[in-house]
DODREN-728380 format. One line per 10 residues: number of its first residue (from 1); their letters; for each residue y negated, x negated, z negated of N, C-alpha, C. Coordinates in nm, 2 decimals, padded with zeros to 4 digits. Atoms other than C-alpha are relative to their C-alpha. Example, Ala and Ser with C-alpha at 12.3 -4.5 7.8 and 13.67 -1.06 7.14 Angstrom:
2
1	AS	00.12,-00.09,00.00,00.45,-01.23,-00.78,-00.12,-00.09,00.00  00.11,00.09,00.00,00.11,-01.37,-00.71,-00.11,00.08,-00.08
***
This chain:
97
1	MASGMTKTQL	00.00,00.05,00.14,-00.32,-01.34,02.05,00.08,-00.09,-00.08  -00.11,00.13,00.09,-00.14,-01.58,01.78,00.07,00.05,-00.02  -00.15,-00.02,00.07,00.21,-01.57,01.66,-00.02,-00.10,-00.13  -00.01,00.07,00.12,00.29,-01.67,01.38,00.14,-00.07,-00.08  -00.10,00.06,00.06,00.56,-01.81,01.21,00.14,00.04,00.07  -00.15,-00.05,00.02,00.97,-01.67,01.28,00.02,-00.02,-00.12  -00.06,00.01,00.15,01.14,-01.61,00.95,00.14,-00.17,00.09  -00.05,00.10,-00.01,01.36,-01.86,01.14,-00.03,-00.17,-00.01  00.02,00.09,00.00,01.13,-02.12,01.18,-00.10,-00.03,-00.17  00.02,00.04,00.12,00.97,-02.06,00.84,00.14,-00.01,-00.05
11	VRHMAEHCEM	-00.10,00.07,00.06,01.28,-02.13,00.73,00.07,-00.15,-00.06  -00.06,00.16,-00.07,01.38,-02.45,00.94,-00.16,-00.10,-00.18  00.08,00.07,00.05,01.02,-02.58,00.76,00.00,00.04,-00.12  -00.02,00.10,00.13,01.12,-02.56,00.40,00.08,-00.03,-00.01  -00.09,00.07,00.03,01.39,-02.66,00.46,00.05,-00.16,00.00  00.01,00.14,00.03,01.27,-02.99,00.60,-00.07,-00.06,-00.09  00.09,00.00,00.11,01.03,-02.95,00.36,00.01,-00.09,-00.10  -00.08,00.03,00.13,01.22,-02.95,00.08,00.15,-00.02,-00.01  -00.12,00.05,-00.05,01.54,-03.12,00.20,00.16,00.07,-00.06  -00.05,-00.05,00.07,01.74,-02.87,00.15,00.15,00.07,00.12
21	NNKAAAAFLE	-00.02,-00.08,-00.07,01.98,-02.67,00.40,-00.04,00.18,00.05  00.07,-00.10,-00.09,01.86,-02.41,00.60,00.04,00.11,-00.04  -00.07,-00.13,00.05,02.14,-02.14,00.38,-00.13,-00.01,-00.09  00.09,-00.04,00.10,01.99,-02.26,00.12,-00.17,00.08,00.01  00.14,-00.04,-00.04,01.62,-02.21,00.23,-00.04,00.16,00.08  00.05,-00.13,-00.05,01.63,-01.88,00.35,00.12,00.16,-00.08  -00.04,-00.17,00.07,01.84,-01.70,00.09,-00.07,-00.01,-00.15  00.14,-00.05,00.08,01.57,-01.80,-00.13,-00.11,-00.01,00.09  00.08,-00.06,-00.08,01.35,-01.66,00.12,00.05,00.12,00.02  00.02,-00.15,00.13,01.53,-01.35,00.01,00.03,00.10,-00.07
31	HLADTAVKET	00.01,-00.03,00.15,01.54,-01.35,-00.33,-00.12,00.01,-00.03  00.09,00.02,-00.02,01.18,-01.41,-00.34,-00.03,00.13,00.01  00.02,-00.12,-00.08,01.14,-01.08,-00.10,00.11,00.12,-00.14  -00.04,-00.08,00.08,01.40,-00.90,-00.26,-00.05,-00.02,-00.18  00.12,00.02,00.05,01.17,-01.02,-00.62,-00.12,00.11,00.03  00.08,00.00,-00.02,00.88,-00.90,-00.50,00.02,00.16,-00.01  -00.03,-00.20,00.00,00.99,-00.52,-00.40,00.08,00.03,-00.13  -00.02,-00.16,00.15,01.18,-00.48,-00.74,-00.15,-00.01,-00.12  00.11,-00.01,00.12,00.92,-00.65,-00.97,-00.11,00.12,-00.01  00.10,-00.03,-00.07,00.67,-00.49,-00.75,-00.03,00.15,00.01
41	KKNGVFVIPG	-00.08,-00.20,-00.03,00.85,-00.10,-00.76,-00.06,-00.03,-00.14  -00.07,-00.04,00.08,00.93,-00.15,-01.14,-00.15,-00.04,-00.10  00.09,00.04,00.00,00.57,-00.31,-01.25,-00.10,00.01,00.00  00.12,-00.06,-00.08,00.28,-00.23,-01.02,-00.11,-00.14,00.02  00.09,00.15,-00.05,00.20,-00.61,-00.95,00.15,-00.14,00.01  -00.14,00.16,-00.06,00.44,-00.91,-00.81,-00.15,-00.21,-00.01  00.06,00.06,-00.05,00.23,-01.25,-00.86,00.04,-00.15,00.05  -00.03,00.04,00.03,00.33,-01.50,-00.68,-00.15,-00.19,00.00  00.06,00.10,00.10,00.14,-01.84,-00.86,-00.08,-00.04,00.13  00.05,00.05,-00.11,-00.13,-01.98,-00.57,-00.01,00.06,00.15
51	LGRLVKSNRK	00.05,-00.04,-00.09,-00.12,-01.78,-00.29,-00.03,00.13,-00.05  00.05,-00.10,00.01,-00.20,-01.44,-00.44,00.10,00.12,-00.10  -00.02,-00.06,00.07,-00.09,-01.06,-00.57,00.07,00.09,00.02  -00.06,-00.10,00.00,00.12,-00.75,-00.49,-00.09,00.05,-00.11  00.03,-00.02,00.18,-00.03,-00.49,-00.67,00.02,00.19,00.09  -00.02,-00.14,-00.06,00.07,-00.12,-00.60,-00.08,00.09,-00.09  00.05,-00.02,-00.02,-00.15,00.14,-00.59,-00.01,00.12,00.02  -00.03,-00.12,-00.13,-00.17,00.53,-00.54,-00.14,00.00,00.01  00.16,-00.16,-00.07,-00.48,00.77,-00.33,00.06,00.06,-00.05  00.10,-00.12,00.07,-00.61,01.00,-00.40,00.04,00.11,00.07
61	ARMGRNPQTG	00.07,-00.01,-00.12,-00.64,01.29,-00.18,-00.02,00.02,00.08  00.15,00.03,-00.03,-00.86,01.33,00.02,00.00,00.09,00.16  00.00,-00.09,-00.10,-01.04,01.57,00.32,00.03,-00.12,00.11  00.05,00.06,-00.10,-01.02,01.39,00.71,-00.07,00.10,00.12  00.08,-00.08,-00.14,-01.10,01.48,01.07,00.12,-00.06,00.07  -00.13,-00.03,-00.21,-00.79,01.54,01.34,-00.12,-00.05,00.08  00.10,00.05,-00.05,-00.98,01.27,01.54,-00.01,00.10,00.15  00.02,-00.13,-00.06,-00.91,01.50,01.87,-00.05,00.10,-00.01  00.11,-00.16,00.06,-01.02,01.83,01.76,-00.18,-00.02,-00.13  00.09,00.05,00.12,-01.29,01.67,01.46,00.01,00.13,-00.10
71	EAIKIAAKTV	-00.07,-00.09,00.13,-01.07,01.97,01.27,00.05,-00.14,-00.16  -00.05,00.10,00.13,-01.08,01.86,00.89,00.17,-00.02,-00.04  -00.15,00.01,00.05,-00.71,01.83,00.73,-00.02,-00.11,-00.10  -00.03,00.04,00.12,-00.57,01.77,00.41,00.10,-00.16,00.00  -00.02,00.10,00.01,-00.50,01.39,00.32,00.12,00.02,-00.06  -00.08,00.00,00.11,-00.22,01.38,00.06,00.03,-00.09,-00.01  00.03,00.15,00.04,-00.19,01.18,-00.19,00.09,-00.04,00.01  -00.10,00.04,-00.06,00.03,00.91,-00.13,-00.02,-00.19,-00.12  00.06,00.12,00.11,00.08,00.51,-00.33,00.09,-00.04,00.06  00.01,00.09,-00.08,00.05,00.23,-00.11,00.05,-00.17,-00.08
81	VKFRVAKAVK	00.00,00.16,00.09,00.09,-00.16,-00.17,-00.05,-00.13,00.03  00.16,00.14,-00.07,-00.17,-00.42,-00.12,00.05,-00.07,-00.08  00.04,00.15,00.05,-00.17,-00.78,-00.10,-00.11,-00.04,-00.01  00.14,00.06,00.07,-00.47,-00.95,-00.29,-00.05,-00.11,00.03  -00.05,00.21,00.05,-00.48,-01.34,-00.21,-00.08,-00.07,-00.10  00.06,00.04,00.04,-00.59,-01.51,-00.41,-00.12,-00.10,00.01  00.15,00.08,-00.08,-00.94,-01.72,-00.40,00.00,-00.14,-00.03  00.02,00.05,-00.04,-00.85,-02.00,-00.42,00.09,-00.07,00.19  -00.12,00.00,-00.21,-00.61,-01.96,-00.05,-00.16,00.12,00.07  00.10,-00.04,-00.10,-00.95,-01.75,00.05,-00.08,-00.12,00.01
91	DVIAPKK	00.04,00.10,-00.03,-01.14,-02.04,00.01,00.04,-00.16,00.09  -00.06,00.15,-00.09,-00.93,-02.36,00.21,00.03,00.16,00.12  -00.01,-00.10,-00.13,-00.84,-02.03,00.46,-00.20,00.02,00.10  00.11,-00.05,-00.07,-01.21,-01.90,00.55,-00.09,-00.05,-00.11  00.08,00.04,00.07,-01.50,-02.11,00.34,-00.14,00.05,00.02  00.16,-00.05,-00.03,-01.81,-01.93,00.29,-00.11,-00.13,00.04  00.09,00.03,-00.10,-02.14,-02.07,00.49,-00.10,-00.05,-00.05
***
């Protein structure tokens, strides 16, 4: 399995690319994450232009099955967060053939 960038690697990359120190890049990344969480919780959506959006969504209660016994169980309703990738990003990463 391929591994992605660690937080440290991402901070270093951003610092080099934007010609700033690692501390400022790390602070920016932390602030972006905090803002995304607060805005998604408050408004239900947070858009990162050119990348995608975080969307808060409600799942209804439903019936499911216990995979070990096959017994029907009730799955409670809950709130989930989804990340929807922007179309431009999808087209670059996984273009249609």
